[in-house]
C-alpha positions as CSV (number, residue, x, y, z in Angstrom):
1,M,0.0,-0.1,0.1
2,D,1.4,3.3,-0.9
3,D,1.4,6.3,1.2
4,V,0.9,4.4,4.5
5,Q,-0.4,6.7,7.4
6,G,-0.6,4.4,10.2
7,R,1.4,4.0,13.3
8,I,2.5,1.4,15.9
9,H,3.1,1.9,19.5
10,F,5.0,-0.4,21.9
11,P,4.1,0.9,25.3
12,G,7.2,1.3,27.6
13,N,9.7,1.5,24.9
14,P,11.8,4.6,24.5
15,W,9.4,6.3,22.0
16,P,6.0,6.8,23.5
17,E,4.9,8.6,20.5
18,G,5.3,5.3,18.5
19,H,6.6,4.9,15.0
20,A,5.2,5.5,11.5
21,L,4.6,2.6,9.1
22,T,6.3,2.5,5.9
23,E,4.5,-0.8,4.6
24,F,1.0,-2.1,5.3
25,A,-0.7,-4.8,3.3
26,W,-4.2,-6.4,3.9
27,T,-4.9,-9.4,1.8
28,A,-7.3,-12.2,1.6
29,R,-7.2,-15.6,0.0
30,V,-9.5,-18.6,-0.2
31,A,-8.9,-22.0,1.2
32,D,-11.7,-24.7,1.2
33,G,-14.3,-22.2,0.8
34,V,-13.2,-20.0,3.7
35,V,-11.7,-16.4,3.4
36,W,-8.4,-16.0,5.2
37,C,-7.0,-12.7,6.2
38,D,-3.4,-11.7,6.0
39,L,-1.7,-8.6,7.3
40,H,1.7,-7.3,6.8
41,L,3.2,-4.2,8.4
42,R,6.7,-2.6,8.6
43,S,7.6,0.3,10.8
44,A,10.1,3.1,9.9
45,A,13.4,2.8,11.7
46,Y,13.0,3.5,15.4
47,Y,15.3,6.5,15.3
48,A,13.5,8.0,12.1
49,E,11.5,10.7,14.0
50,R,13.4,11.2,17.0
51,D,17.0,10.3,17.7
52,I,17.9,9.4,21.3
53,E,21.6,10.4,22.1
54,L,23.3,7.8,24.0
55,D,26.2,7.9,26.4
56,G,28.5,5.0,26.9
57,N,26.5,3.6,29.8
58,D,23.1,4.4,28.7
59,D,21.5,0.9,28.1
60,E,22.8,-0.1,31.6
61,D,20.6,2.6,33.1
62,H,17.4,0.8,32.2
63,D,15.7,-2.1,34.0
64,S,15.1,-3.9,30.8
65,S,16.2,-4.2,27.0
66,W,12.5,-3.0,26.3
67,E,13.5,0.5,27.9
68,A,17.0,0.7,26.4
69,P,17.3,2.9,23.2
70,G,20.3,1.4,22.2
71,V,19.1,-2.3,22.2
72,W,16.2,-1.0,19.9
73,G,18.7,0.8,17.6
74,N,20.6,-2.6,16.9
75,Y,17.3,-4.0,15.3
76,H,16.5,-0.8,13.3
77,R,12.7,-1.5,12.8
78,C,9.8,-3.8,13.3
79,T,8.1,-6.2,10.9
80,L,4.8,-7.9,11.9
81,S,3.4,-10.3,9.3
82,S,1.4,-13.3,8.5
83,T,3.0,-13.5,4.8
84,F,6.7,-12.1,5.1
85,W,8.3,-15.4,6.2
86,D,5.7,-18.0,5.1
87,E,2.5,-18.3,3.4
88,D,0.7,-20.5,6.2
89,G,-0.1,-17.7,8.7
90,G,-3.4,-15.4,8.9
91,F,-6.5,-16.2,10.3
92,A,-10.0,-17.4,9.1
93,L,-12.5,-14.8,8.7
94,C,-15.9,-16.1,7.1
95,P,-17.4,-18.3,4.2
96,V,-16.7,-16.9,1.0
97,A,-20.5,-15.8,0.4
98,A,-20.3,-13.8,3.4
99,F,-17.2,-11.6,2.7
100,T,-18.4,-8.1,1.9
101,P,-17.6,-4.8,3.5
102,A,-21.1,-4.7,5.2
103,W,-20.4,-7.9,6.8
104,L,-16.9,-7.0,8.1
105,D,-17.9,-3.7,9.2
106,G,-17.5,-3.3,13.0
107,R,-16.3,-7.0,13.6
108,T,-13.3,-7.7,16.0
109,F,-11.3,-10.9,15.8
110,E,-9.1,-12.6,18.6
111,V,-6.3,-14.5,17.1
112,D,-4.0,-16.9,18.9
113,A,-5.4,-16.5,22.2
114,I,-2.8,-17.8,24.8
115,A,-4.0,-18.2,28.5
116,G,-1.5,-18.0,31.2
117,G,0.5,-15.0,29.8
118,T,3.3,-17.4,28.6
119,L,4.3,-19.1,25.2
120,D,6.0,-21.9,27.2
121,G,4.9,-25.3,25.2
122,I,3.5,-23.3,22.3
123,E,4.6,-24.2,18.8
124,L,5.9,-20.8,17.8
125,D,5.9,-21.6,14.1
126,E,2.3,-22.4,14.1
127,L,1.3,-18.8,15.3
128,A,-0.7,-16.8,12.8
129,F,1.8,-13.8,12.9
130,H,5.6,-13.8,13.1
131,L,7.6,-10.6,14.6
132,Y,10.9,-9.0,14.1
133,L,11.3,-6.6,16.8
134,L,14.2,-7.0,18.9
135,D,15.4,-9.7,16.7
136,H,12.9,-12.6,16.1
137,D,10.5,-12.3,18.8
138,S,6.8,-13.6,19.1
139,V,3.2,-12.4,19.3
140,A,-0.1,-13.6,20.5
141,N,-3.3,-12.5,21.9
142,H,-4.2,-10.3,18.8
143,R,-7.2,-8.2,18.7
144,I,-8.0,-6.9,15.2
145,A,-10.9,-4.7,14.6
146,F,-12.3,-3.5,11.2
147,Q,-14.3,-0.2,11.2
148,R,-15.7,0.7,7.8
149,V,-15.3,4.3,6.7
150,G,-18.8,5.4,5.8
151,D,-20.2,3.4,2.8
152,S,-16.8,3.2,1.3
153,D,-14.6,0.1,0.5
154,R,-12.1,1.4,3.0
155,F,-11.5,0.4,6.6
156,D,-9.9,1.7,9.7
157,I,-7.8,-1.3,11.2
158,T,-6.9,-1.4,14.8
159,W,-4.6,-4.2,15.8
160,S,-3.0,-5.0,19.2
161,G,-1.4,-8.1,20.9
162,D,1.1,-9.2,23.3
163,I,4.7,-9.7,22.7
164,A,7.3,-12.1,24.1
165,L,10.9,-11.4,23.6
166,T,11.6,-15.2,22.5
167,Y,14.8,-14.6,20.8
168,A,16.2,-13.6,24.3
169,G,14.9,-16.8,25.8
170,D,11.9,-15.1,27.4
171,D,8.5,-16.9,26.7
172,A,6.5,-14.3,28.8
173,L,4.0,-12.2,27.2
174,Q,4.8,-9.1,29.1
175,H,5.0,-6.5,26.3
176,R,2.1,-5.1,24.0
177,F,1.9,-3.5,20.5
178,E,-1.0,-1.3,19.2
179,A,-1.3,-0.4,15.7
180,R,-3.8,1.7,13.9
181,V,-4.0,2.1,10.1
182,P,-6.7,4.5,8.6
183,G,-8.4,4.1,5.2
184,V,-7.2,0.6,4.0
185,P,-8.9,-0.9,0.9
186,F,-11.1,-4.1,1.4
187,P,-9.0,-6.7,-0.5
188,T,-10.1,-8.6,-3.5
189,L,-9.9,-12.4,-2.9
190,S,-7.0,-14.4,-4.3
């Protein structure tokens, strides 16, 4: 999608204002008579809008890597996607006959709901979405809402979920993301 206007926030990270999106794609595909939804987003570089000057010990002054600007800077930007790394992600929406803007308007989907707040024992490759944040981390407990813009074929998408810094060996879903993308065109089926 050209001219992406959305933002993604990671509450508690060094940029409370969030990060602009440079890519966003909403696609839909049919498998066995069911429409599957795929989402892909990429943020601008973490430092793109506001640089944080670091002194030599800055990252040691923070309680966690989540709060340390230097750690974020090492990984440049976020990619959150059901399609970037493989084609088996995404989530089921509805039967093909129901897939219309009117049907989708106002609906919210919960994807990869994980009880207990940890990914311990979960097969990470089977999650609907994959994440590159502070390296290859993991996301679950997605809440994806579609709000139609008037009677148009465009939707405002609000997407949130929980993050585990699994690359660092932490299975706890103790961090969050919140993204909002306005005016996304309703996808054609592939």
